[in-house]
C-alpha positions as CSV (number, residue, x, y, z in Angstrom):
1,X,14.5,-14.8,22.5
2,X,12.1,-12.3,20.6
3,X,12.2,-14.5,18.0
4,X,10.8,-17.3,19.7
5,X,8.1,-15.1,21.2
6,X,7.3,-14.1,17.8
7,X,6.8,-17.6,16.6
8,X,4.5,-18.5,19.7
9,X,2.2,-15.8,18.9
10,X,1.9,-16.7,15.6
11,X,1.3,-20.0,16.0
12,X,-1.3,-19.6,18.8
13,X,-3.1,-16.9,16.6
14,X,-2.7,-19.2,13.5
15,X,-4.5,-21.9,16.0
16,X,-7.2,-19.4,16.8
17,X,-7.8,-18.3,13.5
18,X,-8.0,-22.1,12.1
19,X,-10.5,-22.6,15.1
20,X,-13.0,-19.7,14.5
21,X,-12.9,-20.0,10.7
22,X,-12.8,-23.8,10.3
23,X,-14.9,-25.4,7.3
24,X,-16.3,-21.9,6.1
25,X,-16.1,-23.2,2.3
26,X,-16.4,-21.6,-0.7
27,X,-20.4,-21.0,-0.7
28,X,-21.6,-17.5,-1.7
29,X,-23.6,-17.3,1.3
30,X,-20.0,-17.1,3.4
31,X,-18.7,-14.4,1.2
32,X,-18.7,-12.6,4.7
33,X,-17.1,-14.8,6.3
34,X,-14.4,-15.7,3.7
35,X,-13.6,-11.7,3.4
36,X,-13.2,-11.4,7.3
37,X,-10.8,-14.3,7.3
38,X,-8.6,-12.3,4.7
39,X,-9.1,-9.0,6.4
40,X,-8.1,-10.7,9.9
41,X,-5.0,-12.3,8.4
42,X,-3.7,-9.5,6.6
43,X,-4.0,-6.8,9.6
44,X,-2.4,-9.6,11.7
45,X,0.7,-9.6,9.5
46,X,0.9,-6.0,9.0
47,X,0.6,-5.0,13.0
48,X,3.0,-7.7,13.9
49,X,5.6,-6.4,11.2
50,X,4.9,-2.7,12.8
51,X,5.1,-4.1,15.9
52,X,8.9,-5.7,15.1
53,X,10.2,-2.2,14.1
54,X,8.4,-0.8,17.3
55,X,10.2,-2.7,19.4
56,X,13.7,-2.4,18.2
């Protein structure tokens, strides 16, 4: 059950991030947005891994 909840959480977050950062491109003017996407993705993965150890 916990695995399905975690899978759903990842899917919803992936859709939200995809909508938020859709078509930001690789232009030099968008560097801040690109780095924000990388930072948010890494933080989400790190905190979801930490929450798995806290729950069990």
